[in-house]
N, CA, C, O and the ligand as a Tripos MOL2 file, in Angstrom:
@<TRIPOS>MOLECULE
protein
  309   307    78     0     0
PROTEIN
NO_CHARGES

@<TRIPOS>ATOM
      1 N           6.4250   14.1460  -33.7240 N.3       1 MET1
      2 CA          6.0120   13.4740  -32.5280 C.3       1 MET1
      3 C           7.1870   12.5550  -31.8490 C.2       1 MET1
      4 O           7.7680   11.6560  -32.4560 O.2       1 MET1
      5 N           7.3890   12.8520  -30.7650 N.am      2 ALA2
      6 CA          8.5920   12.0360  -30.1000 C.3       2 ALA2
      7 C           7.8960   10.7790  -29.6800 C.2       2 ALA2
      8 O           6.6720   10.7300  -29.5600 O.2       2 ALA2
      9 N           8.7380    9.7030  -29.4440 N.am      3 LYS3
     10 CA          8.1480    8.3670  -29.0420 C.3       3 LYS3
     11 C           9.1780    8.0810  -27.7620 C.2       3 LYS3
     12 O          10.4070    8.0720  -27.8310 O.2       3 LYS3
     13 N           8.4390    7.8700  -26.6850 N.am      4 THR4
     14 CA          9.3540    7.6650  -25.3720 C.3       4 THR4
     15 C           8.6080    6.1410  -25.0180 C.2       4 THR4
     16 O           7.4130    5.8660  -25.1170 O.2       4 THR4
     17 N           9.5680    5.3920  -24.6400 N.am      5 GLU5
     18 CA          9.4350    4.0920  -24.0550 C.3       5 GLU5
     19 C           9.7860    3.8680  -22.7680 C.2       5 GLU5
     20 O          10.2840    4.7790  -22.1060 O.2       5 GLU5
     21 N           9.5680    2.5950  -22.2330 N.am      6 ASN6
     22 CA          9.8520    2.1320  -21.0770 C.3       6 ASN6
     23 C           8.8880    2.9540  -19.9090 C.2       6 ASN6
     24 O           9.3050    3.3450  -18.8190 O.2       6 ASN6
     25 N           7.7210    3.0840  -20.3470 N.am      7 TYR7
     26 CA          6.6010    3.5060  -19.1870 C.3       7 TYR7
     27 C           6.1670    2.3650  -18.5680 C.2       7 TYR7
     28 O           6.3190    1.2990  -19.1650 O.2       7 TYR7
     29 N           5.5910    2.3850  -17.3460 N.am      8 THR8
     30 CA          4.9180    1.3410  -16.6170 C.3       8 THR8
     31 C           3.4680    2.0190  -16.3410 C.2       8 THR8
     32 O           3.2190    3.1520  -15.9290 O.2       8 THR8
     33 N           2.5580    0.9190  -16.7150 N.am      9 HIS9
     34 CA          1.2180    1.2630  -16.5070 C.3       9 HIS9
     35 C           0.8250    0.8740  -14.9800 C.2       9 HIS9
     36 O           0.7370   -0.3240  -14.7120 O.2       9 HIS9
     37 N           0.5890    1.8240  -13.9890 N.am     10 TYR10
     38 CA         -0.0070    1.7020  -12.7240 C.3      10 TYR10
     39 C          -1.2420    1.6070  -12.5430 C.2      10 TYR10
     40 O          -1.8750    2.5980  -12.9060 O.2      10 TYR10
     41 N          -1.8690    0.7070  -12.0790 N.am     11 VAL11
     42 CA         -3.4510    0.7370  -11.5240 C.3      11 VAL11
     43 C          -3.5540    0.4320  -10.0700 C.2      11 VAL11
     44 O          -2.9860   -0.5420   -9.5750 O.2      11 VAL11
     45 N          -4.3210    1.3170   -9.3520 N.am     12 CYS12
     46 CA         -4.5830    1.0860   -8.0830 C.3      12 CYS12
     47 C          -5.3960   -0.1500   -7.7830 C.2      12 CYS12
     48 O          -6.4960   -0.3250   -8.3080 O.2      12 CYS12
     49 N          -4.8020   -1.0910   -6.8560 N.am     13 ASP13
     50 CA         -5.7600   -2.2030   -6.6660 C.3      13 ASP13
     51 C          -7.1850   -1.6620   -5.8690 C.2      13 ASP13
     52 O          -8.2000   -2.3580   -5.8670 O.2      13 ASP13
     53 N          -7.1320   -0.6160   -5.3410 N.am     14 ARG14
     54 CA         -8.1450   -0.2020   -4.2980 C.3      14 ARG14
     55 C          -9.2500    0.6590   -5.0670 C.2      14 ARG14
     56 O         -10.4260    0.3000   -5.1340 O.2      14 ARG14
     57 N          -8.7820    1.7580   -5.6040 N.am     15 CYS15
     58 CA         -9.5890    2.6550   -6.2630 C.3      15 CYS15
     59 C          -9.7350    2.7160   -7.7890 C.2      15 CYS15
     60 O         -10.6580    3.2750   -8.3820 O.2      15 CYS15
     61 N          -8.6370    2.0270   -8.3800 N.am     16 GLY16
     62 CA         -8.8020    1.8140   -9.8230 C.3      16 GLY16
     63 C          -8.0060    2.9660  -10.5870 C.2      16 GLY16
     64 O          -7.8750    2.9650  -11.8110 O.2      16 GLY16
     65 N          -7.4850    3.9520   -9.7390 N.am     17 ALA17
     66 CA         -6.6890    5.0210  -10.4040 C.3      17 ALA17
     67 C          -5.6340    4.4670  -11.3570 C.2      17 ALA17
     68 O          -5.1810    3.3610  -11.0620 O.2      17 ALA17
     69 N          -5.1960    5.0390  -12.4070 N.am     18 ASP18
     70 CA         -4.0650    4.4590  -13.2120 C.3      18 ASP18
     71 C          -3.2300    5.5640  -13.6820 C.2      18 ASP18
     72 O          -3.7220    6.6900  -13.7630 O.2      18 ASP18
     73 N          -1.9310    5.3300  -14.0200 N.am     19 ALA19
     74 CA         -1.0390    6.2680  -14.4900 C.3      19 ALA19
     75 C          -0.1980    5.6150  -15.4020 C.2      19 ALA19
     76 O          -0.1510    4.3880  -15.3080 O.2      19 ALA19
     77 N           0.5350    6.2170  -16.3390 N.am     20 TYR20
     78 CA          1.6760    5.6060  -17.1230 C.3      20 TYR20
     79 C           2.8320    6.5630  -16.5400 C.2      20 TYR20
     80 O           2.7870    7.7910  -16.6160 O.2      20 TYR20
     81 N           3.7770    5.8950  -16.0030 N.am     21 LEU21
     82 CA          5.0050    6.4180  -15.2980 C.3      21 LEU21
     83 C           6.1240    5.7880  -15.7490 C.2      21 LEU21
     84 O           6.2730    4.5800  -15.9320 O.2      21 LEU21
     85 N           7.1280    6.9260  -15.9670 N.am     22 ALA22
     86 CA          8.5470    6.4410  -16.2300 C.3      22 ALA22
     87 C           8.9910    6.0320  -14.8870 C.2      22 ALA22
     88 O           8.5640    6.5600  -13.8600 O.2      22 ALA22
     89 N          10.0350    4.8860  -14.9220 N.am     23 ALA23
     90 CA         10.4880    4.2570  -13.7350 C.3      23 ALA23
     91 C          11.1860    5.2380  -12.7510 C.2      23 ALA23
     92 O          11.0510    5.2460  -11.5280 O.2      23 ALA23
     93 N          11.9090    6.0110  -13.4580 N.am     24 ASN24
     94 CA         12.7400    7.1820  -12.6270 C.3      24 ASN24
     95 C          11.9720    8.3010  -12.2150 C.2      24 ASN24
     96 O          12.5280    9.1770  -11.5520 O.2      24 ASN24
     97 N          10.5020    8.4170  -12.5810 N.am     25 SER25
     98 CA          9.9120    9.6230  -12.3540 C.3      25 SER25
     99 C           9.4960    9.9310  -10.7710 C.2      25 SER25
    100 O           9.1560    8.9700  -10.0810 O.2      25 SER25
    101 N           9.5200   11.1900  -10.2270 N.am     26 ALA26
    102 CA          9.0510   11.3680   -8.9560 C.3      26 ALA26
    103 C           7.6900   10.7310   -8.6510 C.2      26 ALA26
    104 O           7.4950   10.1650   -7.5760 O.2      26 ALA26
    105 N           6.7640   10.8250   -9.5900 N.am     27 ALA27
    106 CA          5.3860   10.2790   -9.2950 C.3      27 ALA27
    107 C           5.3640    8.8690   -9.1340 C.2      27 ALA27
    108 O           4.4110    8.3940   -8.5170 O.2      27 ALA27
    109 N           6.2890    8.0750   -9.6030 N.am     28 ALA28
    110 CA          6.2910    6.6470   -9.4250 C.3      28 ALA28
    111 C           6.7890    6.3530   -7.9880 C.2      28 ALA28
    112 O           6.6570    5.2460   -7.4660 O.2      28 ALA28
    113 N           7.3000    7.2890   -7.4570 N.am     29 ASN29
    114 CA          7.5830    7.0470   -5.8070 C.3      29 ASN29
    115 C           6.3030    7.1610   -5.0760 C.2      29 ASN29
    116 O           6.2400    6.7340   -3.9230 O.2      29 ASN29
    117 N           5.3710    7.6510   -5.5940 N.am     30 ASP30
    118 CA          4.0140    7.8160   -4.7670 C.3      30 ASP30
    119 C           3.3410    6.5250   -4.9400 C.2      30 ASP30
    120 O           2.3840    6.3420   -4.1870 O.2      30 ASP30
    121 N           3.6080    5.6630   -5.7020 N.am     31 TRP31
    122 CA          2.8980    4.4740   -5.6260 C.3      31 TRP31
    123 C           3.5450    3.4270   -4.7160 C.2      31 TRP31
    124 O           4.7720    3.3270   -4.6740 O.2      31 TRP31
    125 N           2.7160    2.6210   -3.9640 N.am     32 ARG32
    126 CA          3.4730    1.5720   -2.8640 C.3      32 ARG32
    127 C           2.9160    0.2370   -3.0520 C.2      32 ARG32
    128 O           1.6960    0.0860   -3.1140 O.2      32 ARG32
    129 N           3.7200   -0.7310   -3.1470 N.am     33 ASP33
    130 CA          3.2890   -2.2770   -2.9760 C.3      33 ASP33
    131 C           3.1880   -2.3300   -1.3450 C.2      33 ASP33
    132 O           4.1590   -2.0850   -0.6280 O.2      33 ASP33
    133 N           1.9680   -2.6590   -0.8730 N.am     34 VAL34
    134 CA          1.7980   -2.8790    0.4860 C.3      34 VAL34
    135 C           1.5720   -4.2920    0.6780 C.2      34 VAL34
    136 O           1.0040   -4.9450   -0.1970 O.2      34 VAL34
    137 N           2.0000   -4.8520    1.8310 N.am     35 GLU35
    138 CA          2.0240   -6.2780    1.9330 C.3      35 GLU35
    139 C           1.2580   -6.2670    3.4350 C.2      35 GLU35
    140 O           1.3430   -5.3930    4.2980 O.2      35 GLU35
    141 N           0.4990   -7.4960    3.4680 N.am     36 ARG36
    142 CA         -0.4140   -7.4670    4.6320 C.3      36 ARG36
    143 C          -0.5980   -9.1660    5.0410 C.2      36 ARG36
    144 O          -0.9760   -9.9770    4.1960 O.2      36 ARG36
    145 N          -0.3500   -9.4580    6.1140 N.am     37 PHE37
    146 CA         -0.7660  -10.8490    6.6350 C.3      37 PHE37
    147 C          -2.0680  -10.9470    7.2170 C.2      37 PHE37
    148 O          -2.4000  -10.1790    8.1200 O.2      37 PHE37
    149 N          -2.8680  -11.8690    6.7540 N.am     38 ASP38
    150 CA         -4.0350  -12.1700    7.2950 C.3      38 ASP38
    151 C          -3.9770  -13.0580    8.7480 C.2      38 ASP38
    152 O          -2.8660  -13.3970    9.1570 O.2      38 ASP38
    153 N          -4.9490  -13.3540    9.3630 N.am     39 GLN39
    154 CA         -4.9660  -14.1610   10.4480 C.3      39 GLN39
    155 C          -4.4680  -15.5400   10.2130 C.2      39 GLN39
    156 O          -4.1190  -16.2120   11.1830 O.2      39 GLN39
    157 N          -4.4060  -16.0030    9.0490 N.am     40 TYR40
    158 CA         -4.0500  -17.3970    8.9510 C.3      40 TYR40
    159 C          -2.4550  -17.1510    8.4290 C.2      40 TYR40
    160 O          -1.8580  -18.2110    8.2360 O.2      40 TYR40
    161 N          -1.8280  -16.1670    8.2220 N.am     41 GLY41
    162 CA         -0.3420  -15.8720    7.8650 C.3      41 GLY41
    163 C          -0.3820  -15.9010    6.2570 C.2      41 GLY41
    164 O           0.6950  -16.0550    5.6810 O.2      41 GLY41
    165 N          -1.4720  -15.7720    5.5530 N.am     42 SER42
    166 CA         -1.4440  -15.6060    4.1260 C.3      42 SER42
    167 C          -0.9820  -14.0960    3.6250 C.2      42 SER42
    168 O          -1.6230  -13.1130    3.9960 O.2      42 SER42
    169 N          -0.0060  -13.9940    2.8920 N.am     43 LYS43
    170 CA          0.2830  -12.6350    2.5770 C.3      43 LYS43
    171 C          -0.3380  -12.2750    1.3360 C.2      43 LYS43
    172 O          -0.2720  -12.9650    0.3190 O.2      43 LYS43
    173 N          -1.0740  -10.9460    1.4590 N.am     44 ALA44
    174 CA         -1.5540  -10.2240    0.2830 C.3      44 ALA44
    175 C          -0.7740   -9.0350    0.0870 C.2      44 ALA44
    176 O          -0.4250   -8.2640    0.9810 O.2      44 ALA44
    177 N          -0.4980   -8.9260   -1.2610 N.am     45 THR45
    178 CA          0.2120   -7.8100   -2.0190 C.3      45 THR45
    179 C          -0.6270   -6.9620   -2.8130 C.2      45 THR45
    180 O          -1.1920   -7.4380   -3.7980 O.2      45 THR45
    181 N          -0.7940   -5.5750   -2.4480 N.am     46 ARG46
    182 CA         -1.5890   -4.8200   -3.1650 C.3      46 ARG46
    183 C          -0.6750   -3.5170   -3.8110 C.2      46 ARG46
    184 O           0.2950   -3.1360   -3.1550 O.2      46 ARG46
    185 N          -0.9490   -2.9540   -4.8950 N.am     47 LEU47
    186 CA         -0.3330   -1.8390   -5.3880 C.3      47 LEU47
    187 C          -1.4890   -0.6010   -5.0280 C.2      47 LEU47
    188 O          -2.6710   -0.6270   -5.3720 O.2      47 LEU47
    189 N          -0.9680    0.2270   -4.4270 N.am     48 LEU48
    190 CA         -1.8580    1.4020   -4.1760 C.3      48 LEU48
    191 C          -1.1640    2.8290   -4.3630 C.2      48 LEU48
    192 O          -0.0390    3.1480   -3.9780 O.2      48 LEU48
    193 N          -2.2230    3.7170   -5.1360 N.am     49 CYS49
    194 CA         -1.9150    4.9480   -5.3920 C.3      49 CYS49
    195 C          -1.5110    5.9130   -4.2820 C.2      49 CYS49
    196 O          -1.5010    5.4700   -3.1330 O.2      49 CYS49
    197 N          -1.1780    7.1790   -4.5000 N.am     50 LYS50
    198 CA         -0.9640    8.0780   -3.2710 C.3      50 LYS50
    199 C          -2.0530    8.1280   -2.3290 C.2      50 LYS50
    200 O          -1.8640    7.9390   -1.1270 O.2      50 LYS50
    201 N          -3.0320    8.3410   -2.7570 N.am     51 SER51
    202 CA         -4.0340    8.7720   -1.8290 C.3      51 SER51
    203 C          -4.4990    7.3840   -0.9750 C.2      51 SER51
    204 O          -4.8120    7.4730    0.2120 O.2      51 SER51
    205 N          -4.5110    6.2760   -1.5980 N.am     52 CYS52
    206 CA         -4.9040    5.0520   -1.0940 C.3      52 CYS52
    207 C          -3.8850    4.6820   -0.0930 C.2      52 CYS52
    208 O          -4.1570    4.1830    0.9990 O.2      52 CYS52
    209 N          -2.5300    4.9890   -0.5800 N.am     53 THR53
    210 CA         -1.3800    4.6550    0.6150 C.3      53 THR53
    211 C          -1.4290    5.5430    1.6710 C.2      53 THR53
    212 O          -0.9180    5.1140    2.7060 O.2      53 THR53
    213 N          -1.9700    6.8370    1.7210 N.am     54 ASP54
    214 CA         -2.1330    7.5710    2.7780 C.3      54 ASP54
    215 C          -3.2220    6.8980    3.6520 C.2      54 ASP54
    216 O          -3.0160    6.6210    4.8340 O.2      54 ASP54
    217 N          -4.3920    6.6480    3.0130 N.am     55 ALA55
    218 CA         -5.4760    5.9850    3.7850 C.3      55 ALA55
    219 C          -5.1020    4.7570    4.4840 C.2      55 ALA55
    220 O          -5.4660    4.5250    5.6370 O.2      55 ALA55
    221 N          -4.2860    3.8730    3.7020 N.am     56 TYR56
    222 CA         -3.6840    2.6000    4.1550 C.3      56 TYR56
    223 C          -2.8230    2.7180    5.4180 C.2      56 TYR56
    224 O          -2.8870    1.9380    6.3690 O.2      56 TYR56
    225 N          -2.0020    3.7890    5.3230 N.am     57 LYS57
    226 CA         -1.1510    4.0760    6.5600 C.3      57 LYS57
    227 C          -1.9800    4.4710    7.6290 C.2      57 LYS57
    228 O          -1.5240    4.2230    8.7450 O.2      57 LYS57
    229 N          -3.0740    5.0190    7.5760 N.am     58 GLN58
    230 CA         -4.0700    5.3850    8.7790 C.3      58 GLN58
    231 C          -4.5250    4.0070    9.3740 C.2      58 GLN58
    232 O          -4.5280    3.7870   10.5860 O.2      58 GLN58
    233 N          -4.9290    3.0530    8.3800 N.am     59 LEU59
    234 CA         -5.5770    1.8850    8.9210 C.3      59 LEU59
    235 C          -4.5080    1.0680    9.6400 C.2      59 LEU59
    236 O          -4.7380    0.4890   10.7020 O.2      59 LEU59
    237 N          -3.1430    1.0410    8.9180 N.am     60 ALA60
    238 CA         -2.0990    0.2440    9.7370 C.3      60 ALA60
    239 C          -1.6500    0.6510   10.8830 C.2      60 ALA60
    240 O          -1.1660   -0.1090   11.7220 O.2      60 ALA60
    241 N          -1.8030    2.2200   11.0530 N.am     61 ALA61
    242 CA         -1.5020    2.8410   12.3180 C.3      61 ALA61
    243 C          -2.4050    2.3170   13.4810 C.2      61 ALA61
    244 O          -2.0310    1.9790   14.6040 O.2      61 ALA61
    245 N          -3.8190    2.3210   12.9160 N.am     62 GLN62
    246 CA         -4.7230    1.8600   13.9770 C.3      62 GLN62
    247 C          -4.5520    0.2770   14.3690 C.2      62 GLN62
    248 O          -4.8320   -0.1260   15.4980 O.2      62 GLN62
    249 N          -4.1310   -0.4670   13.4700 N.am     63 GLN63
    250 CA         -4.0410   -1.7650   13.6310 C.3      63 GLN63
    251 C          -2.7000   -2.0420   14.4930 C.2      63 GLN63
    252 O          -2.6140   -2.9650   15.3030 O.2      63 GLN63
    253 N          -1.7420   -1.1850   14.2320 N.am     64 ASP64
    254 CA         -0.5620   -1.4670   15.1500 C.3      64 ASP64
    255 C          -0.8230   -1.0580   16.4420 C.2      64 ASP64
    256 O          -0.3030   -1.7270   17.3350 O.2      64 ASP64
    257 N          -1.5440   -0.0650   16.7630 N.am     65 ALA65
    258 CA         -2.0950    0.3580   18.0890 C.3      65 ALA65
    259 C          -2.9010   -0.7040   18.6940 C.2      65 ALA65
    260 O          -2.8230   -0.9580   19.8960 O.2      65 ALA65
    261 N          -3.6130   -1.2800   17.9510 N.am     66 ALA66
    262 CA         -4.6110   -2.4750   18.5720 C.3      66 ALA66
    263 C          -3.5810   -3.7480   18.8480 C.2      66 ALA66
    264 O          -3.7410   -4.5350   19.7800 O.2      66 ALA66
    265 N          -2.6840   -3.8090   18.0510 N.am     67 PHE67
    266 CA         -1.8020   -4.9370   18.3650 C.3      67 PHE67
    267 C          -0.9390   -4.8310   19.6660 C.2      67 PHE67
    268 O          -0.7160   -5.7660   20.4350 O.2      67 PHE67
    269 N          -0.4970   -3.5670   19.7910 N.am     68 GLN68
    270 CA          0.2670   -3.0520   21.0490 C.3      68 GLN68
    271 C          -0.5990   -3.3480   22.2080 C.2      68 GLN68
    272 O          -0.2550   -4.0250   23.1770 O.2      68 GLN68
    273 N          -1.7970   -2.7650   22.0270 N.am     69 ALA69
    274 CA         -2.6720   -2.9080   23.2720 C.3      69 ALA69
    275 C          -3.0250   -4.3140   23.6090 C.2      69 ALA69
    276 O          -3.2160   -4.7160   24.7560 O.2      69 ALA69
    277 N          -3.0940   -5.0050   22.5660 N.am     70 PHE70
    278 CA         -3.5220   -6.5320   22.8100 C.3      70 PHE70
    279 C          -2.0560   -7.3220   23.6240 C.2      70 PHE70
    280 O          -2.0970   -8.1940   24.4920 O.2      70 PHE70
    281 N          -1.0820   -6.8130   23.1350 N.am     71 MET71
    282 CA          0.1580   -7.3720   23.6350 C.3      71 MET71
    283 C           0.4280   -7.0670   24.9850 C.2      71 MET71
    284 O           0.9090   -7.9280   25.7210 O.2      71 MET71
    285 N           0.1290   -5.7550   25.4480 N.am     72 ALA72
    286 CA          0.0170   -5.2320   26.6870 C.3      72 ALA72
    287 C          -0.7930   -5.5610   27.6720 C.2      72 ALA72
    288 O          -0.6370   -5.2430   28.8510 O.2      72 ALA72
    289 N          -1.7860   -6.2840   27.1600 N.am     73 ALA73
    290 CA         -2.9830   -6.8540   28.0940 C.3      73 ALA73
    291 C          -3.0800   -8.3920   28.2660 C.2      73 ALA73
    292 O          -4.1120   -9.0570   28.1750 O.2      73 ALA73
    293 N          -1.6380   -8.9140   28.5710 N.am     74 LYS74
    294 CA         -1.6220  -10.2110   28.3450 C.3      74 LYS74
    295 C          -2.2460  -10.9290   29.6460 C.2      74 LYS74
    296 O          -2.3460  -12.1540   29.7010 O.2      74 LYS74
    297 N          -2.6370  -10.1220   30.6320 N.am     75 GLU75
    298 CA         -3.2210  -10.9080   31.7440 C.3      75 GLU75
    299 C          -4.6260  -10.9290   31.6450 C.2      75 GLU75
    300 O          -5.2520  -11.5200   32.5250 O.2      75 GLU75
    301 N          -5.3070  -10.3060   30.5920 N.am     76 GLN76
    302 CA         -6.6390  -10.4330   30.4230 C.3      76 GLN76
    303 C          -6.9050  -11.6120   29.3650 C.2      76 GLN76
    304 O          -6.0440  -11.9650   28.5590 O.2      76 GLN76
    305 N          -8.1700  -12.1790   29.4470 N.am     77 ARG77
    306 CA         -8.3790  -13.2310   28.6650 C.3      77 ARG77
    307 C          -9.7290  -12.9340   27.9840 C.2      77 ARG77
    308 O         -10.2070  -13.7370   27.1830 O.2      77 ARG77
    309 ZN         -6.0630    4.2440   -5.0550 Zn       78 ZN78
@<TRIPOS>BOND
     1     1     2 1
     2     2     3 1
     3     3     4 2
     4     3     5 am
     5     5     6 1
     6     6     7 1
     7     7     8 2
     8     7     9 am
     9     9    10 1
    10    10    11 1
    11    11    12 2
    12    11    13 am
    13    13    14 1
    14    14    15 1
    15    15    16 2
    16    15    17 am
    17    17    18 1
    18    18    19 1
    19    19    20 2
    20    19    21 am
    21    21    22 1
    22    22    23 1
    23    23    24 2
    24    23    25 am
    25    25    26 1
    26    26    27 1
    27    27    28 2
    28    27    29 am
    29    29    30 1
    30    30    31 1
    31    31    32 2
    32    31    33 am
    33    33    34 1
    34    34    35 1
    35    35    36 2
    36    35    37 am
    37    37    38 1
    38    38    39 1
    39    39    40 2
    40    39    41 am
    41    41    42 1
    42    42    43 1
    43    43    44 2
    44    43    45 am
    45    45    46 1
    46    46    47 1
    47    47    48 2
    48    47    49 am
    49    49    50 1
    50    50    51 1
    51    51    52 2
    52    51    53 am
    53    53    54 1
    54    54    55 1
    55    55    56 2
    56    55    57 am
    57    57    58 1
    58    58    59 1
    59    59    60 2
    60    59    61 am
    61    61    62 1
    62    62    63 1
    63    63    64 2
    64    63    65 am
    65    65    66 1
    66    66    67 1
    67    67    68 2
    68    67    69 am
    69    69    70 1
    70    70    71 1
    71    71    72 2
    72    71    73 am
    73    73    74 1
    74    74    75 1
    75    75    76 2
    76    75    77 am
    77    77    78 1
    78    78    79 1
    79    79    80 2
    80    79    81 am
    81    81    82 1
    82    82    83 1
    83    83    84 2
    84    83    85 am
    85    85    86 1
    86    86    87 1
    87    87    88 2
    88    87    89 am
    89    89    90 1
    90    90    91 1
    91    91    92 2
    92    91    93 am
    93    93    94 1
    94    94    95 1
    95    95    96 2
    96    95    97 am
    97    97    98 1
    98    98    99 1
    99    99   100 2
   100    99   101 am
   101   101   102 1
   102   102   103 1
   103   103   104 2
   104   103   105 am
   105   105   106 1
   106   106   107 1
   107   107   108 2
   108   107   109 am
   109   109   110 1
   110   110   111 1
   111   111   112 2
   112   111   113 am
   113   113   114 1
   114   114   115 1
   115   115   116 2
   116   115   117 am
   117   117   118 1
   118   118   119 1
   119   119   120 2
   120   119   121 am
   121   121   122 1
   122   122   123 1
   123   123   124 2
   124   123   125 am
   125   125   126 1
   126   126   127 1
   127   127   128 2
   128   127   129 am
   129   129   130 1
   130   130   131 1
   131   131   132 2
   132   131   133 am
   133   133   134 1
   134   134   135 1
   135   135   136 2
   136   135   137 am
   137   137   138 1
   138   138   139 1
   139   139   140 2
   140   139   141 am
   141   141   142 1
   142   142   143 1
   143   143   144 2
   144   143   145 am
   145   145   146 1
   146   146   147 1
   147   147   148 2
   148   147   149 am
   149   149   150 1
   150   150   151 1
   151   151   152 2
   152   151   153 am
   153   153   154 1
   154   154   155 1
   155   155   156 2
   156   155   157 am
   157   157   158 1
   158   158   159 1
   159   159   160 2
   160   159   161 am
   161   161   162 1
   162   162   163 1
   163   163   164 2
   164   163   165 am
   165   165   166 1
   166   166   167 1
   167   167   168 2
   168   167   169 am
   169   169   170 1
   170   170   171 1
   171   171   172 2
   172   171   173 am
   173   173   174 1
   174   174   175 1
   175   175   176 2
   176   175   177 am
   177   177   178 1
   178   178   179 1
   179   179   180 2
   180   179   181 am
   181   181   182 1
   182   182   183 1
   183   183   184 2
   184   183   185 am
   185   185   186 1
   186   186   187 1
   187   187   188 2
   188   187   189 am
   189   189   190 1
   190   190   191 1
   191   191   192 2
   192   191   193 am
   193   193   194 1
   194   194   195 1
   195   195   196 2
   196   195   197 am
   197   197   198 1
   198   198   199 1
   199   199   200 2
   200   199   201 am
   201   201   202 1
   202   202   203 1
   203   203   204 2
   204   203   205 am
   205   205   206 1
   206   206   207 1
   207   207   208 2
   208   207   209 am
   209   209   210 1
   210   210   211 1
   211   211   212 2
   212   211   213 am
   213   213   214 1
   214   214   215 1
   215   215   216 2
   216   215   217 am
   217   217   218 1
   218   218   219 1
   219   219   220 2
   220   219   221 am
   221   221   222 1
   222   222   223 1
   223   223   224 2
   224   223   225 am
   225   225   226 1
   226   226   227 1
   227   227   228 2
   228   227   229 am
   229   229   230 1
   230   230   231 1
   231   231   232 2
   232   231   233 am
   233   233   234 1
   234   234   235 1
   235   235   236 2
   236   235   237 am
   237   237   238 1
   238   238   239 1
   239   239   240 2
   240   239   241 am
   241   241   242 1
   242   242   243 1
   243   243   244 2
   244   243   245 am
   245   245   246 1
   246   246   247 1
   247   247   248 2
   248   247   249 am
   249   249   250 1
   250   250   251 1
   251   251   252 2
   252   251   253 am
   253   253   254 1
   254   254   255 1
   255   255   256 2
   256   255   257 am
   257   257   258 1
   258   258   259 1
   259   259   260 2
   260   259   261 am
   261   261   262 1
   262   262   263 1
   263   263   264 2
   264   263   265 am
   265   265   266 1
   266   266   267 1
   267   267   268 2
   268   267   269 am
   269   269   270 1
   270   270   271 1
   271   271   272 2
   272   271   273 am
   273   273   274 1
   274   274   275 1
   275   275   276 2
   276   275   277 am
   277   277   278 1
   278   278   279 1
   279   279   280 2
   280   279   281 am
   281   281   282 1
   282   282   283 1
   283   283   284 2
   284   283   285 am
   285   285   286 1
   286   286   287 1
   287   287   288 2
   288   287   289 am
   289   289   290 1
   290   290   291 1
   291   291   292 2
   292   291   293 am
   293   293   294 1
   294   294   295 1
   295   295   296 2
   296   295   297 am
   297   297   298 1
   298   298   299 1
   299   299   300 2
   300   299   301 am
   301   301   302 1
   302   302   303 1
   303   303   304 2
   304   303   305 am
   305   305   306 1
   306   306   307 1
   307   307   308 2
@<TRIPOS>SUBSTRUCTURE
     1 MET1         2 RESIDUE 1 A MET
     2 ALA2         6 RESIDUE 1 A ALA
     3 LYS3        10 RESIDUE 1 A LYS
     4 THR4        14 RESIDUE 1 A THR
     5 GLU5        18 RESIDUE 1 A GLU
     6 ASN6        22 RESIDUE 1 A ASN
     7 TYR7        26 RESIDUE 1 A TYR
     8 THR8        30 RESIDUE 1 A THR
     9 HIS9        34 RESIDUE 1 A HIS
    10 TYR10       38 RESIDUE 1 A TYR
    11 VAL11       42 RESIDUE 1 A VAL
    12 CYS12       46 RESIDUE 1 A CYS
    13 ASP13       50 RESIDUE 1 A ASP
    14 ARG14       54 RESIDUE 1 A ARG
    15 CYS15       58 RESIDUE 1 A CYS
    16 GLY16       62 RESIDUE 1 A GLY
    17 ALA17       66 RESIDUE 1 A ALA
    18 ASP18       70 RESIDUE 1 A ASP
    19 ALA19       74 RESIDUE 1 A ALA
    20 TYR20       78 RESIDUE 1 A TYR
    21 LEU21       82 RESIDUE 1 A LEU
    22 ALA22       86 RESIDUE 1 A ALA
    23 ALA23       90 RESIDUE 1 A ALA
    24 ASN24       94 RESIDUE 1 A ASN
    25 SER25       98 RESIDUE 1 A SER
    26 ALA26      102 RESIDUE 1 A ALA
    27 ALA27      106 RESIDUE 1 A ALA
    28 ALA28      110 RESIDUE 1 A ALA
    29 ASN29      114 RESIDUE 1 A ASN
    30 ASP30      118 RESIDUE 1 A ASP
    31 TRP31      122 RESIDUE 1 A TRP
    32 ARG32      126 RESIDUE 1 A ARG
    33 ASP33      130 RESIDUE 1 A ASP
    34 VAL34      134 RESIDUE 1 A VAL
    35 GLU35      138 RESIDUE 1 A GLU
    36 ARG36      142 RESIDUE 1 A ARG
    37 PHE37      146 RESIDUE 1 A PHE
    38 ASP38      150 RESIDUE 1 A ASP
    39 GLN39      154 RESIDUE 1 A GLN
    40 TYR40      158 RESIDUE 1 A TYR
    41 GLY41      162 RESIDUE 1 A GLY
    42 SER42      166 RESIDUE 1 A SER
    43 LYS43      170 RESIDUE 1 A LYS
    44 ALA44      174 RESIDUE 1 A ALA
    45 THR45      178 RESIDUE 1 A THR
    46 ARG46      182 RESIDUE 1 A ARG
    47 LEU47      186 RESIDUE 1 A LEU
    48 LEU48      190 RESIDUE 1 A LEU
    49 CYS49      194 RESIDUE 1 A CYS
    50 LYS50      198 RESIDUE 1 A LYS
    51 SER51      202 RESIDUE 1 A SER
    52 CYS52      206 RESIDUE 1 A CYS
    53 THR53      210 RESIDUE 1 A THR
    54 ASP54      214 RESIDUE 1 A ASP
    55 ALA55      218 RESIDUE 1 A ALA
    56 TYR56      222 RESIDUE 1 A TYR
    57 LYS57      226 RESIDUE 1 A LYS
    58 GLN58      230 RESIDUE 1 A GLN
    59 LEU59      234 RESIDUE 1 A LEU
    60 ALA60      238 RESIDUE 1 A ALA
    61 ALA61      242 RESIDUE 1 A ALA
    62 GLN62      246 RESIDUE 1 A GLN
    63 GLN63      250 RESIDUE 1 A GLN
    64 ASP64      254 RESIDUE 1 A ASP
    65 ALA65      258 RESIDUE 1 A ALA
    66 ALA66      262 RESIDUE 1 A ALA
    67 PHE67      266 RESIDUE 1 A PHE
    68 GLN68      270 RESIDUE 1 A GLN
    69 ALA69      274 RESIDUE 1 A ALA
    70 PHE70      278 RESIDUE 1 A PHE
    71 MET71      282 RESIDUE 1 A MET
    72 ALA72      286 RESIDUE 1 A ALA
    73 ALA73      290 RESIDUE 1 A ALA
    74 LYS74      294 RESIDUE 1 A LYS
    75 GLU75      298 RESIDUE 1 A GLU
    76 GLN76      302 RESIDUE 1 A GLN
    77 ARG77      306 RESIDUE 1 A ARG
    78 ZN78       309 GROUP 0 **** ****
C-alpha cells in the first residue's frame, strides 16, 4: 500500500462538501476563497466548492448589476 503525503483537506463553508486534494491537482483549482465586504467594510473570507462557487458567481453578478444601477441613478434619492 502506497503512502502519499501533502494532501489538503478542503471543506466548503457553505454546503459542507469536503475533499482531500493534492495542491497541484486539477480538482484543487475548482475550490475558491471568495472575499466579500459587508456594508460596514468588514471583510469575510469563505472557502467554496465548485458548485457553490458557481452559485456565488451568480449572486455576485446580481450584486454587481445592482451596484452599477445604484451608481447610474445618482439623481434619485
Ligand atoms: Zn459547497
